[in-house]
Structures are given as C-alpha cells and as structure tokens.
C-alpha positions as CSV (number, residue, x, y, z in Angstrom):
1,X,0.3,0.3,0.0
2,X,1.1,3.3,-0.8
3,X,2.1,5.8,2.0
4,X,-0.9,8.0,0.7
5,X,-3.3,5.6,0.9
6,X,-2.3,4.8,4.6
7,X,-2.5,8.5,5.3
8,X,-5.9,9.0,3.9
9,X,-7.0,5.7,6.1
10,X,-5.1,7.2,9.2
11,X,-7.0,10.5,8.6
12,X,-10.5,9.1,8.0
13,X,-10.3,6.9,11.5
14,X,-9.3,10.0,13.2
15,X,-12.0,11.9,12.2
16,X,-14.3,9.0,13.2
17,X,-12.3,8.6,16.7
18,X,-12.3,12.5,17.5
19,X,-15.8,13.1,18.8
20,X,-15.3,10.5,21.8
21,X,-11.7,11.0,22.1
22,X,-12.4,14.9,22.7
23,X,-9.8,16.1,20.3
24,X,-7.7,15.5,17.4
25,X,-4.4,15.1,19.6
26,X,-6.2,12.6,21.6
27,X,-7.5,10.8,18.6
28,X,-4.1,10.6,17.2
29,X,-2.7,9.1,20.6
30,X,-5.4,6.4,20.8
31,X,-4.7,5.6,17.0
32,X,-0.9,5.2,17.9
33,X,-1.3,3.7,21.1
34,X,-4.3,1.8,22.3
35,X,-4.3,-1.9,21.6
36,X,-8.0,-3.0,20.7
37,X,-8.8,-6.4,22.4
38,X,-11.5,-7.3,19.6
39,X,-8.9,-6.9,17.2
40,X,-6.1,-8.8,18.3
41,X,-4.8,-6.4,20.5
42,X,-3.2,-4.3,17.8
43,X,-3.3,-0.7,17.6
44,X,-5.4,1.5,14.8
45,X,-2.3,2.1,13.3
46,X,-1.0,-1.8,13.2
47,X,-4.2,-2.4,11.5
48,X,-4.2,0.3,9.1
49,X,-0.6,-0.7,8.0
50,X,-1.7,-4.5,7.8
51,X,-4.6,-3.3,5.3
52,X,-7.1,-3.8,8.0
53,X,-8.6,-0.2,8.3
54,X,-12.3,-1.4,7.4
55,X,-12.0,-3.4,10.6
56,X,-10.7,-0.3,12.6
57,X,-14.0,1.6,10.9
58,X,-16.2,-0.9,11.5
59,X,-15.1,-1.3,15.5
60,X,-15.3,2.6,15.6
61,X,-18.9,2.1,14.0
62,X,-20.1,-0.4,16.9
63,X,-18.9,1.8,19.4
64,X,-20.7,4.9,18.0
65,X,-23.6,2.8,18.0
66,X,-23.3,1.8,21.7
67,X,-21.4,-1.2,21.7
68,X,-18.8,-2.3,23.7
69,X,-15.1,-2.6,22.9
C-alpha cells in the first residue's frame, strides 16, 4: 500500500474517533497506542498498516452505536 493511501486511511479513522476522544491530538494518541482487544490487541495504526482499516472503521461504528469495546 502506498503511504498516501495509509495517510488517508489514518485521517479517516482519526475523524471518526475524534468525537469520543475529545480532540484531534487525543485521537492520534488513541490511534497510535491503544490496543483493541477485539482486533487481536493491535493498535489502529498496526491494523491500518496491515490493510485492515475497514475493521477499525467497523469497530468505531460499533462503538458509536453503543457497543462495547
């Protein structure tokens, strides 16, 4: 995957995470450092790097609809 594609994926995920993280900087911190248990304890950054950005978006949609992490 190209770095441009990964950057676009990251920005989309940051935009989706920002409402519940409270700020863009907090969303970036979450993206880079928070392991997601239901996705193999990988960070969103790791998942995007491995072509699994759609799974991160689905996870965020699940949280937005009131689901548990």
